[in-house]
C-alpha positions as CSV (number, residue, x, y, z in Angstrom):
1,M,0.1,0.0,0.2
2,K,1.1,3.6,-0.7
3,T,2.2,5.5,2.1
4,A,-0.5,8.2,1.7
5,Y,-3.1,5.3,2.0
6,T,-1.4,4.0,4.7
7,H,-1.5,7.4,6.8
8,W,-4.9,8.6,5.7
9,N,-6.5,5.0,6.6
10,Q,-4.6,5.8,10.2
11,V,-6.3,9.1,10.5
12,T,-9.6,7.9,9.9
13,E,-8.9,5.0,12.6
14,D,-7.8,7.5,14.9
15,I,-11.1,9.7,14.4
16,K,-13.2,6.6,14.7
17,N,-11.4,5.5,18.1
18,S,-11.7,9.1,19.7
19,G,-15.2,9.0,19.5
20,L,-15.3,11.7,16.9
21,W,-16.4,10.0,13.9
22,K,-19.4,11.8,11.9
23,T,-22.1,9.6,10.2
24,E,-24.3,11.1,7.7
25,R,-28.1,10.2,8.1
26,V,-29.9,9.4,4.9
27,I,-33.4,11.1,4.4
28,T,-35.7,9.8,1.9
29,T,-38.3,12.6,1.5
30,P,-38.0,16.6,0.7
31,Q,-36.9,18.7,3.3
32,S,-39.5,19.8,5.7
33,S,-40.4,19.8,9.5
34,I,-41.5,16.0,9.1
35,I,-39.1,13.9,7.3
36,D,-38.5,10.2,6.9
37,T,-35.1,8.6,7.1
38,T,-33.5,5.4,6.3
39,Q,-33.5,4.6,10.0
40,K,-36.8,6.1,11.2
41,S,-40.1,7.6,9.4
42,Q,-42.1,10.7,10.3
43,V,-39.5,12.2,12.7
44,I,-39.4,16.0,13.5
45,N,-36.4,17.7,12.2
46,M,-35.2,20.2,14.6
47,C,-31.9,20.8,12.5
48,S,-32.5,22.3,9.4
49,N,-31.6,25.5,8.2
50,N,-35.1,25.8,6.4
51,Y,-35.9,28.6,8.9
52,L,-38.9,30.0,6.8
53,G,-40.2,26.9,5.9
54,L,-39.7,27.4,2.0
55,A,-37.4,24.7,1.1
56,N,-40.3,22.5,-0.3
57,N,-42.8,25.3,-0.5
58,A,-45.3,24.8,-3.6
59,D,-44.9,28.3,-5.2
60,V,-41.5,28.1,-5.2
61,K,-41.1,24.5,-6.7
62,E,-43.8,25.9,-9.4
63,A,-41.4,28.8,-10.0
64,A,-38.4,26.5,-10.4
65,K,-40.2,24.3,-13.0
66,Q,-41.1,27.3,-14.8
67,G,-37.4,28.4,-14.7
68,I,-36.3,25.3,-16.2
69,D,-38.8,25.2,-19.1
70,R,-37.9,29.0,-19.7
71,W,-34.1,29.1,-19.0
72,G,-33.1,25.4,-19.4
73,Y,-31.3,23.3,-16.7
74,G,-27.6,24.8,-16.8
75,L,-25.5,26.9,-19.0
76,S,-22.2,24.8,-19.2
77,S,-20.4,28.3,-19.1
78,V,-18.9,30.8,-16.4
79,R,-20.6,34.1,-16.2
80,F,-18.1,36.3,-18.4
81,I,-18.2,33.9,-21.2
82,C,-21.9,32.8,-22.3
83,G,-23.2,32.0,-18.5
84,T,-25.0,35.3,-17.9
85,Q,-28.9,35.2,-18.6
86,A,-31.3,38.0,-18.0
87,L,-32.5,35.7,-15.1
88,H,-29.1,36.3,-13.3
89,K,-29.2,39.9,-13.5
90,N,-32.6,40.0,-12.7
91,L,-31.8,38.1,-9.4
92,E,-28.8,40.4,-8.7
93,S,-30.9,43.2,-8.9
94,K,-33.7,42.1,-6.7
95,L,-31.2,40.9,-3.8
96,S,-29.9,44.6,-3.9
97,E,-33.1,45.9,-3.6
98,F,-33.9,43.6,-0.7
99,L,-30.8,44.2,0.9
100,C,-30.6,48.0,0.3
101,T,-27.1,48.0,-1.5
102,E,-26.1,49.3,-4.7
103,D,-25.1,46.0,-6.7
104,T,-24.7,42.3,-6.2
105,I,-23.0,39.3,-7.6
106,L,-23.9,35.6,-7.5
107,Y,-21.7,32.9,-6.7
108,S,-22.3,29.1,-6.7
109,S,-22.2,29.3,-2.7
110,C,-21.5,31.5,0.1
111,Y,-18.2,29.6,0.7
112,D,-17.4,30.6,-2.8
113,A,-18.4,34.1,-2.3
114,N,-15.8,34.2,0.8
115,G,-13.4,32.5,-1.0
116,G,-13.3,34.9,-3.7
117,L,-13.5,38.2,-1.8
118,F,-10.6,38.9,0.5
119,E,-7.6,37.9,-2.4
120,T,-9.5,40.1,-4.8
121,L,-10.1,43.2,-2.7
122,L,-7.2,43.3,-0.2
123,A,-3.1,43.0,-0.5
124,A,0.0,42.3,1.4
125,Q,0.1,45.9,2.8
126,D,-3.5,45.5,4.1
127,A,-4.9,43.9,7.6
128,I,-7.9,41.8,8.1
129,I,-9.2,41.7,11.8
130,S,-11.3,38.5,12.0
131,D,-13.7,37.4,14.9
132,E,-12.5,34.0,16.4
133,L,-16.0,32.0,15.7
134,N,-15.9,33.1,12.2
135,H,-17.4,30.6,9.5
136,A,-14.9,28.0,7.9
137,S,-15.6,30.0,4.7
138,I,-14.3,33.4,6.1
139,I,-11.3,31.7,7.7
140,D,-10.5,29.7,4.1
141,G,-10.9,33.0,2.2
142,V,-8.7,34.7,4.6
143,R,-6.0,32.1,4.1
144,L,-5.8,32.9,0.6
145,C,-4.9,36.4,1.0
146,K,-1.7,37.9,1.8
147,A,-2.8,40.7,3.8
148,A,-1.7,40.6,7.4
149,R,-4.2,39.0,9.9
150,Y,-5.6,39.6,13.2
151,R,-7.8,37.7,15.2
152,Y,-10.1,39.1,18.0
153,K,-12.0,37.4,20.8
154,N,-15.9,36.5,19.8
155,N,-17.8,39.8,19.9
156,D,-15.5,41.2,22.3
157,M,-15.0,45.0,21.2
158,A,-12.3,45.8,23.6
159,D,-10.1,43.0,22.0
160,L,-11.4,44.2,18.5
161,E,-9.9,47.5,19.3
162,T,-6.6,46.4,20.7
163,Q,-6.2,44.7,17.1
164,L,-7.4,47.6,15.1
165,I,-4.5,49.8,17.3
166,A,-2.3,46.8,16.2
167,A,-2.8,47.2,12.4
168,N,-2.4,50.8,12.5
169,A,0.8,50.5,14.4
170,N,2.0,48.1,11.6
171,N,0.9,50.8,9.0
172,A,-1.8,48.8,7.3
173,R,-2.9,50.4,4.4
174,I,-6.9,49.1,4.4
175,K,-8.3,47.7,7.6
176,A,-11.0,45.2,6.8
177,I,-13.2,44.0,10.0
178,V,-14.9,40.8,9.3
179,C,-17.5,38.5,11.0
180,D,-20.6,36.5,10.8
181,G,-23.8,38.5,11.4
182,V,-25.1,35.4,13.5
183,F,-22.5,32.9,14.7
184,S,-24.0,29.5,13.5
185,M,-22.8,27.5,16.3
186,D,-24.4,29.8,19.3
187,G,-26.9,31.6,17.4
188,T,-25.5,35.0,18.9
189,I,-25.8,37.8,16.9
190,A,-22.7,40.0,16.1
191,N,-22.2,43.3,18.0
192,L,-22.8,45.4,14.6
193,P,-23.2,48.9,16.0
194,A,-20.0,48.8,18.0
195,I,-18.2,47.2,15.3
196,C,-19.1,50.1,13.0
197,D,-18.2,52.6,15.4
198,L,-14.9,51.2,15.9
199,A,-14.7,51.0,12.0
200,E,-15.1,54.5,11.7
201,K,-12.9,55.6,14.6
202,Y,-10.1,53.4,12.9
203,D,-11.1,54.1,9.4
204,A,-11.9,50.3,8.7
205,I,-14.4,48.7,6.3
206,V,-16.8,46.4,8.1
207,I,-17.7,42.9,5.9
208,V,-20.3,40.7,7.2
209,D,-21.5,37.1,6.4
210,D,-25.2,37.1,7.2
211,S,-25.9,33.4,5.9
212,H,-27.9,32.8,9.2
213,G,-29.2,36.3,9.6
214,V,-30.9,37.0,5.9
215,G,-34.4,35.7,5.7
216,V,-34.3,35.2,9.7
217,I,-33.7,38.6,11.7
218,G,-34.4,42.2,11.0
219,D,-38.2,44.0,10.8
220,N,-38.2,42.6,7.3
221,L,-36.1,39.9,7.6
222,K,-33.1,41.7,5.5
223,G,-30.5,40.3,8.0
224,A,-28.1,41.4,11.0
225,H,-27.7,44.8,9.4
226,E,-31.3,45.5,9.7
227,Y,-31.8,44.1,13.0
228,H,-28.9,46.7,14.5
229,N,-30.1,49.6,12.0
230,V,-26.5,49.9,10.6
231,M,-27.6,49.2,6.9
232,D,-25.7,52.1,5.5
233,R,-22.7,51.4,7.7
234,V,-21.5,47.9,6.5
235,D,-19.6,47.9,3.5
236,I,-19.8,44.4,2.2
237,L,-22.5,41.6,3.1
238,T,-22.2,37.9,1.9
239,G,-24.8,35.3,2.0
240,T,-26.5,32.2,1.2
241,L,-29.8,31.3,-1.0
242,G,-29.4,27.8,0.8
243,K,-30.8,28.7,4.2
244,A,-33.8,30.8,4.8
245,L,-34.0,31.8,1.3
246,G,-35.3,28.6,-0.1
247,G,-32.4,26.3,0.8
248,S,-31.1,25.4,-2.4
249,S,-27.7,26.8,-3.1
250,G,-26.1,29.4,-4.2
251,G,-24.4,32.6,-2.6
252,Y,-23.8,36.2,-3.2
253,T,-21.6,39.4,-2.3
254,S,-23.7,42.6,-2.0
255,G,-22.3,46.2,-1.2
256,K,-21.3,49.4,-3.1
257,K,-21.0,49.1,-7.0
258,A,-17.4,49.9,-7.0
259,I,-16.6,46.7,-5.0
260,I,-18.8,44.4,-7.2
261,D,-17.3,46.1,-10.3
262,I,-13.7,44.8,-9.1
263,L,-15.2,41.2,-8.0
264,R,-16.8,40.7,-11.4
265,Q,-13.3,41.4,-12.9
266,R,-11.0,39.7,-10.5
267,S,-12.6,37.3,-8.0
268,R,-11.3,33.6,-9.2
269,T,-14.4,31.8,-7.5
270,Y,-16.7,34.1,-9.7
271,L,-14.4,33.9,-13.1
272,F,-13.4,30.4,-13.0
273,S,-16.8,28.5,-11.6
274,N,-19.9,27.8,-13.4
275,T,-23.0,30.3,-13.3
276,L,-25.5,29.5,-10.9
277,S,-28.4,27.1,-12.4
278,P,-31.5,28.6,-13.8
279,I,-33.5,26.4,-12.0
280,I,-32.1,28.0,-8.7
281,A,-32.4,31.6,-9.7
282,S,-35.9,31.0,-10.7
283,G,-36.9,29.9,-7.4
284,S,-34.8,32.2,-5.4
285,L,-36.6,35.1,-7.3
286,K,-40.1,33.7,-5.9
287,V,-38.6,33.0,-2.6
288,L,-37.7,37.1,-2.3
289,E,-41.3,37.8,-3.6
290,L,-43.0,35.6,-0.8
291,V,-40.5,36.9,1.9
292,Q,-41.4,40.5,1.2
293,K,-45.2,39.9,0.3
294,S,-46.2,38.7,4.0
295,D,-45.3,39.0,7.8
296,E,-46.9,35.7,8.5
297,L,-43.8,33.5,7.9
298,K,-41.6,36.0,10.1
299,K,-44.1,36.2,12.9
300,R,-44.7,32.1,13.1
301,L,-40.7,31.9,13.3
302,R,-40.4,34.4,16.1
303,E,-43.3,32.8,18.1
304,N,-41.7,29.2,17.4
305,T,-38.2,30.3,18.4
306,M,-39.1,31.8,22.0
307,Y,-41.7,29.0,22.8
308,F,-39.0,26.2,22.1
309,R,-36.0,28.6,23.8
310,N,-38.5,28.9,26.9
311,G,-39.4,25.1,26.9
312,I,-35.9,23.8,26.5
313,K,-34.8,26.0,29.2
314,N,-37.8,25.0,31.8
315,I,-36.5,21.4,31.1
316,G,-33.5,22.6,32.8
317,F,-31.0,22.1,29.9
318,E,-28.3,25.2,29.3
319,I,-28.6,26.8,26.4
320,V,-26.9,30.3,24.6
321,D,-29.5,32.9,25.3
322,G,-30.9,35.2,22.4
323,V,-33.4,35.4,20.1
324,H,-32.4,33.3,16.9
325,P,-34.1,30.3,16.1
326,I,-30.7,28.3,16.5
327,V,-30.7,27.0,19.8
328,P,-27.5,25.0,21.1
329,V,-28.2,22.9,23.9
330,M,-25.3,22.5,25.4
331,L,-24.0,19.2,26.7
332,Y,-20.0,19.7,26.6
333,D,-19.1,16.0,26.3
334,E,-18.5,14.7,23.0
335,L,-20.0,11.2,23.7
336,L,-22.8,12.4,25.4
337,A,-23.7,14.6,22.4
338,Q,-23.8,11.9,20.2
339,K,-25.9,9.7,22.5
340,M,-28.3,12.5,23.1
341,A,-28.8,12.7,19.4
342,E,-29.4,8.8,18.9
343,K,-31.9,8.8,21.9
344,L,-33.6,11.6,20.4
345,L,-34.2,9.9,16.9
346,E,-35.4,7.0,18.9
347,K,-38.1,9.3,20.1
348,D,-39.0,10.6,16.9
349,V,-36.7,13.8,16.8
350,Y,-34.0,14.2,14.4
351,A,-31.4,16.5,15.9
352,I,-27.4,16.4,15.6
353,G,-24.7,16.3,17.9
354,F,-21.8,18.8,17.2
355,F,-18.6,18.3,18.4
356,Y,-14.9,18.9,17.7
357,P,-13.6,19.9,15.3
358,V,-16.9,21.7,14.5
359,V,-16.9,23.2,17.7
360,P,-13.9,23.7,20.0
361,K,-13.2,20.7,22.3
362,G,-15.2,20.4,25.4
363,R,-18.1,22.4,23.9
364,A,-20.1,19.9,22.4
365,R,-23.9,20.4,22.1
366,V,-27.0,19.5,20.3
367,R,-27.7,22.1,18.0
368,C,-31.6,22.6,17.3
369,Q,-32.9,25.1,14.7
370,V,-36.6,26.3,14.9
371,S,-38.7,26.7,11.7
372,A,-41.6,28.5,10.8
373,A,-42.9,25.3,9.4
374,H,-42.9,23.8,12.7
375,T,-46.3,23.2,14.6
376,R,-46.7,23.7,18.1
377,E,-47.5,20.0,18.4
378,Q,-44.1,19.4,16.8
379,L,-42.3,21.6,19.0
380,D,-44.0,19.8,22.2
381,I,-43.1,16.4,20.8
382,A,-39.6,17.8,20.6
383,L,-39.3,19.4,24.1
384,A,-41.0,15.9,25.6
385,A,-38.1,14.0,23.8
386,F,-35.6,16.0,25.3
387,E,-37.1,15.9,28.8
388,T,-36.9,12.0,28.6
389,C,-33.6,12.1,27.3
390,K,-32.3,14.0,29.8
391,K,-33.8,11.8,32.7
392,E,-32.5,8.9,30.9
393,L,-28.8,10.3,30.1
394,L,-28.5,12.9,32.9
395,P,-29.8,11.5,36.0
């Protein structure tokens, strides 16, 4: 056997022996609040990014079907060759209108949006000041860039200011503060007002990955910048169409036209990656229409979120406080988180244990996510299952 395979086999064995092996459950139905799996049928899904319940919405599916008939299945091209349809320009325009920005550029995912951002805009004489709990896509995007790197403690404004002072001392030309709008493992919302204040004080730009904020928070579901009333103070937004906004795939970067123009010319993950499929663009346009047409989904999501948050606390579990539908049930022990997830599935609740390397060692949890699609009865069943599991595993 080649040395490489011997090494990789040992790595996988080490992961299994440490109890950190992740097994993918297989779903046999469309995404919804109730799903079937190969292990168990009719289970309540408590771990989907389908915050507004639009992943299997009839209107969205019909728009996607019409889109494939009108625009085709794919374009077999990148955007600048022959991969830009009027459909894509329309979606970019509608996203800009929704987010209240000047322009938007589409990517195949938000991972690609972040991957193609920093290297394009920043160079060795610049500085990136990044929150320690930022998403992996930001971390990987920053790694591709030659700018100096500074890291500040999660949502710690004193430490952020310390890093900005250090960047200034090293004569950074452009300083870019980057953070998640909502931190995906904890459901906490970035302190954007204070971040924007510091950015103005130290002449920095603000970049926010709002993948878990857009379609979820803010009076009009525009995201963290709306929630914090800093819509005109955030320079760059990245986000996804794969969570609240339909749950399919695709991402974007949105901001000033001058920024988007540079990305269209130089962003490698845009220039060298196939265009977004017409079926996704068509469905996403319908999602944006539905989100802006009625407050019903927003109202239901918020009511469900607070009901489940209060319920899980009343049972006696420790959670990270907040208002976001991400509800981390903190268990701290890696094996316990996995056992809890297995027990929950036995009781008709689909949830996943999160442990290293997805979260730091000693911070294992079962991360729940509430949806507008959940009924009160479903949430009650989930809460009852958690209560029973607590008695069985945490006597």
